[in-house]
C-alpha positions as CSV (number, residue, x, y, z in Angstrom):
1,M,18.2,-4.0,-11.9
2,R,18.7,-4.5,-8.2
3,L,21.3,-1.7,-8.1
4,K,18.9,0.6,-9.8
5,I,16.2,-0.1,-7.3
6,L,18.5,0.3,-4.3
7,I,19.8,3.6,-5.6
8,S,16.3,4.8,-6.1
9,V,15.2,3.7,-2.6
10,F,18.1,5.7,-1.2
11,T,17.2,8.8,-3.3
12,F,13.5,8.6,-2.3
13,N,14.2,8.2,1.4
14,F,16.9,10.9,1.3
15,L,14.2,13.4,0.1
16,L,12.0,12.4,3.1
17,F,15.0,12.7,5.4
18,A,15.6,16.3,4.1
19,F,12.2,17.2,5.4
20,N,12.8,15.7,8.8
21,I,10.3,12.9,8.4
22,C,12.5,9.9,7.7
23,E,13.6,8.0,10.9
24,A,16.7,6.0,11.3
25,N,15.3,2.7,12.6
26,T,12.0,2.5,10.8
27,G,10.5,2.4,7.3
28,A,7.2,3.6,5.8
29,S,8.2,7.1,6.9
30,F,5.4,8.7,4.9
31,L,3.0,7.6,7.7
32,N,4.6,10.3,9.8
33,I,3.6,13.2,7.5
34,G,0.8,15.4,8.8
35,T,-2.5,15.1,6.9
36,S,-4.4,18.2,8.2
37,A,-3.4,21.8,7.4
38,R,-5.3,22.8,10.6
39,A,-3.3,20.4,12.8
40,I,0.0,21.1,11.0
41,S,-0.4,24.9,11.6
42,M,-0.8,24.1,15.3
43,G,2.5,22.3,15.4
44,G,0.8,18.9,15.0
45,A,-0.8,19.2,18.5
46,Y,-4.1,17.5,17.7
47,V,-4.6,14.3,19.6
48,G,-6.5,16.0,22.4
49,V,-8.6,18.0,19.9
50,A,-9.4,15.6,17.0
51,D,-12.9,17.0,16.3
52,D,-13.1,16.5,12.5
53,A,-12.5,13.8,9.9
54,N,-8.8,14.3,10.2
55,A,-9.0,12.5,13.6
56,I,-8.5,9.4,11.6
57,S,-4.8,10.2,11.2
58,Y,-4.3,11.6,14.7
59,N,-6.7,10.0,17.2
60,P,-9.6,7.9,15.7
61,A,-11.5,8.2,19.0
62,G,-12.2,11.8,18.0
63,L,-14.5,10.7,15.2
64,S,-17.2,10.2,17.8
65,Q,-17.3,14.0,18.2
66,L,-18.8,14.4,14.7
67,N,-22.5,14.9,14.3
68,R,-22.5,15.4,10.5
69,N,-20.9,13.6,7.6
70,E,-17.6,15.1,6.5
71,I,-15.2,14.7,3.5
72,T,-11.8,16.3,3.7
73,A,-8.8,16.4,1.4
74,Q,-5.2,17.8,1.4
75,H,-2.5,18.3,-1.2
76,T,1.2,19.1,-0.7
77,E,4.0,19.5,-3.2
78,W,7.6,19.3,-2.2
79,I,11.0,19.4,-4.0
80,S,12.0,16.9,-6.7
81,D,8.3,16.3,-7.7
82,V,7.4,14.6,-4.4
83,K,3.7,14.9,-3.9
84,H,1.6,14.1,-0.8
85,D,-2.2,13.6,-1.0
86,F,-4.8,12.8,1.6
87,L,-8.5,12.0,1.3
88,A,-10.7,11.1,4.2
89,G,-14.4,10.7,5.1
90,A,-16.3,10.2,8.3
91,F,-19.9,9.2,8.7
92,P,-21.8,9.3,12.1
93,L,-24.2,6.4,12.7
94,R,-26.7,6.0,15.5
95,N,-24.3,5.0,18.2
96,S,-20.9,5.2,16.5
97,T,-18.9,6.7,13.6
98,V,-17.2,5.0,10.7
99,G,-14.6,6.5,8.4
100,F,-12.0,5.9,5.7
101,S,-8.8,7.5,4.5
102,V,-6.2,7.2,1.7
103,I,-2.7,8.6,1.9
104,Y,-0.7,8.7,-1.3
105,L,3.0,9.8,-1.6
106,S,4.5,9.8,-5.0
107,Q,7.6,11.0,-6.8
108,G,8.0,12.0,-10.5
109,K,10.1,9.9,-12.8
110,L,13.3,8.5,-11.4
111,E,16.4,8.0,-13.5
112,G,17.2,4.3,-14.0
113,R,20.7,2.9,-13.9
114,T,21.9,-0.6,-14.8
115,E,24.5,-2.5,-12.6
116,D,27.3,-0.9,-14.6
117,R,25.7,2.5,-14.0
118,A,24.6,3.0,-17.6
119,K,21.4,5.0,-18.0
120,S,18.3,2.9,-18.5
121,A,14.5,3.6,-18.6
122,D,13.0,5.9,-16.1
123,F,10.5,4.7,-13.6
124,S,8.3,5.9,-10.7
125,A,7.8,5.2,-7.0
126,Y,4.9,5.6,-4.6
127,D,3.6,4.8,-1.1
128,V,0.0,4.4,-0.2
129,A,-1.9,3.6,3.0
130,T,-5.6,2.8,3.0
131,T,-7.4,3.0,6.4
132,I,-10.8,2.0,7.7
133,S,-11.9,3.6,11.0
134,Y,-14.4,2.9,13.7
135,S,-15.2,5.1,16.8
136,K,-17.7,4.8,19.6
137,S,-18.7,6.9,22.6
138,I,-18.7,4.7,25.7
139,N,-20.4,7.3,27.8
140,E,-20.5,11.1,28.0
141,K,-16.9,11.3,29.0
142,L,-15.0,8.5,27.2
143,K,-14.6,7.8,23.5
144,L,-12.7,5.0,21.9
145,G,-11.5,4.5,18.3
146,T,-9.5,2.2,16.1
147,N,-8.0,2.0,12.6
148,L,-7.2,-0.9,10.3
149,K,-4.5,0.2,7.9
150,I,-3.2,-1.5,4.7
151,I,0.2,-0.2,3.6
152,Q,1.8,-0.5,0.2
153,Q,5.2,0.7,-1.1
154,K,6.4,0.3,-4.7
155,I,9.5,1.3,-6.6
156,E,9.5,0.0,-10.2
157,T,8.9,-3.8,-10.0
158,E,9.8,-4.1,-6.3
159,H,7.0,-3.7,-3.7
160,A,6.1,-4.3,-0.1
161,T,2.8,-4.8,1.7
162,G,2.0,-4.4,5.4
163,V,-0.8,-4.1,7.8
164,A,-1.1,-2.0,11.0
165,I,-3.7,-0.9,13.5
166,D,-4.1,2.4,15.5
167,V,-6.0,2.8,18.7
168,G,-7.1,6.0,20.5
169,T,-9.0,7.3,23.4
170,L,-10.5,10.7,24.1
171,Y,-11.7,11.7,27.6
172,N,-13.7,14.8,28.7
173,T,-12.3,15.7,32.1
174,S,-14.2,17.1,35.1
175,I,-12.5,20.5,34.2
176,K,-14.9,22.1,31.7
177,N,-13.7,22.2,28.1
178,L,-10.5,20.2,28.9
179,T,-10.1,17.0,27.0
180,L,-7.3,14.4,27.1
181,G,-6.4,12.1,24.3
182,F,-4.1,9.1,23.8
183,S,-3.2,7.4,20.5
184,F,-1.1,4.4,19.6
185,Q,-0.3,4.4,15.9
186,N,1.2,1.9,13.4
187,L,1.2,-1.2,15.6
188,G,2.0,-4.1,13.2
189,P,4.6,-6.6,12.0
190,K,7.7,-5.6,10.1
191,M,7.4,-4.9,6.4
192,T,9.9,-6.5,3.9
193,F,11.3,-4.6,0.9
194,I,13.9,-6.2,-1.3
195,S,14.5,-9.0,1.3
196,E,15.2,-6.4,4.1
197,G,12.8,-6.1,7.0
198,Y,12.0,-2.9,8.8
199,N,9.7,-1.7,11.6
200,L,6.8,0.5,11.1
201,P,7.0,4.0,12.8
202,L,5.3,2.9,16.0
203,T,4.2,6.0,17.9
204,A,2.5,6.8,21.2
205,T,1.0,10.2,21.8
206,L,-0.5,11.9,24.8
207,G,-2.4,15.1,24.1
208,A,-4.6,17.7,25.7
209,G,-7.0,20.3,24.3
210,Y,-8.6,23.2,26.2
211,N,-11.2,25.5,24.7
212,I,-11.5,29.0,26.2
213,K,-15.0,30.6,25.7
214,N,-15.3,28.9,22.3
215,A,-12.8,31.5,20.9
216,I,-9.4,30.1,21.8
217,M,-8.2,26.5,21.5
218,V,-5.0,25.5,23.2
219,A,-3.4,22.1,22.5
220,L,-0.4,20.2,23.7
221,D,1.0,16.8,22.4
222,I,3.8,14.7,23.7
223,K,4.8,12.1,21.2
224,Q,7.2,9.1,21.7
225,K,8.6,7.4,18.6
226,I,9.2,4.0,20.0
227,Y,11.7,2.3,17.8
228,D,13.6,5.6,17.0
229,Q,13.7,6.5,20.7
230,K,12.7,10.1,20.0
231,T,10.3,12.4,21.8
232,E,8.5,15.3,20.2
233,I,6.7,18.0,22.1
234,S,4.2,20.2,20.1
235,F,2.1,23.1,21.2
236,G,-0.5,25.0,19.2
237,T,-3.3,27.5,19.5
238,E,-6.3,28.4,17.4
239,Y,-8.0,31.8,17.8
240,T,-11.4,32.5,16.2
241,P,-11.9,36.3,16.3
242,I,-15.1,36.0,14.1
243,T,-17.1,32.9,13.2
244,P,-15.8,32.3,9.6
245,L,-12.1,33.0,10.4
246,A,-9.6,31.0,12.5
247,L,-5.9,32.1,13.1
248,R,-3.4,29.4,14.2
249,V,0.2,29.2,15.3
250,G,2.2,26.2,16.5
251,Y,5.6,25.1,17.6
252,L,7.2,21.6,17.4
253,K,10.4,20.5,19.3
254,S,12.3,17.2,19.4
255,L,14.0,15.8,22.4
256,D,17.5,14.4,21.5
257,P,18.1,11.4,23.8
258,S,21.8,11.5,23.2
259,R,22.2,14.9,24.8
260,V,19.0,15.1,26.8
261,T,18.5,18.6,25.5
262,L,15.9,20.2,23.3
263,H,16.9,21.2,19.8
264,D,15.1,22.7,16.9
265,F,13.1,20.2,14.9
266,K,10.7,22.1,12.7
267,G,10.1,25.1,14.9
268,F,7.4,27.6,14.3
269,G,4.5,27.2,11.9
270,G,1.2,28.9,11.4
271,G,-1.9,29.2,9.2
272,L,-5.5,30.1,9.0
273,G,-8.9,28.7,8.2
274,M,-12.1,30.0,6.5
275,R,-15.5,28.4,7.0
276,I,-18.5,29.4,4.9
277,L,-21.7,27.5,5.3
278,N,-20.8,23.8,5.0
279,F,-17.4,24.4,3.4
280,S,-14.0,25.1,4.9
281,T,-10.5,25.8,3.6
282,D,-7.4,25.5,5.8
283,Y,-3.8,26.7,5.0
284,A,-0.6,25.8,6.8
285,F,2.9,27.3,6.5
286,V,5.9,25.5,7.9
287,P,9.5,26.7,7.2
288,Y,12.3,24.2,6.7
289,G,15.4,26.4,6.9
290,D,17.7,26.2,3.9
291,L,15.4,23.6,2.3
292,G,12.7,26.2,1.8
293,N,9.1,26.5,3.0
294,T,6.2,24.1,2.7
295,H,2.6,25.1,2.1
296,R,-0.4,22.9,2.7
297,L,-4.0,23.3,1.7
298,S,-7.0,21.3,3.0
299,F,-10.6,21.4,1.9
300,S,-13.6,20.0,3.8
301,V,-17.3,19.8,3.3
302,K,-20.0,18.7,5.9
303,W,-23.6,17.8,5.4
């Protein structure tokens, strides 16, 4: 039984590694997957923007920018029946904003093997993270936010449970339409799976967003993955030629500390968004070389 579980753990994480989201020194790698087609199409540069319900996953301080209730959802399908789903809601109150989100990563049936490698019953695996968020505007310039996150991972009968917090800030600078953001994600104790402990993907991100005449948004994020000692730099832009339509492009690079040179990580991506009345749909396209391309769709409603 244990051999079957270990083989499946390897298989599941190998699939994540193939999409450049599994890190060498951490577990719960599904927490690194982007949850917003809008943000993903901008290379993931979103910490200094964070102006919708997806702020929960990028910078919870951004929830204070909302003035209406919002529900958003995203679905992604990858190879080998790996599916990634995200649901979030944000609800402004008188002096603050509260929110929730659920991330669910699942894989289709896995082939079971006994200790002598004979075929046994198939089984499934999944990861889930449930988050409660709170954000507050301290004054006209400074916003703060935090998340409480419950993490669960399960493969057949083996499972692990963990807890983490995120904290974020958003600051409106003296330069008109320029905002700076900072987020610290997945701060928590190690999780233990099959008697083996591993760190959560602790990440610190500094971001900036600049809006040019309400038609062009430019964003830049610098992300440090603490335990994996990796730095990512992402850049994105959003152009709104007409009110219902937004065109986006982004670029993401990773800094290799062993060579201190930049190398391709995910490269270019892009997408578009359509907003009609209180409804919006966002699409993101990101190529993964020989592994193929990924397509993300997000849907949102505000009231």
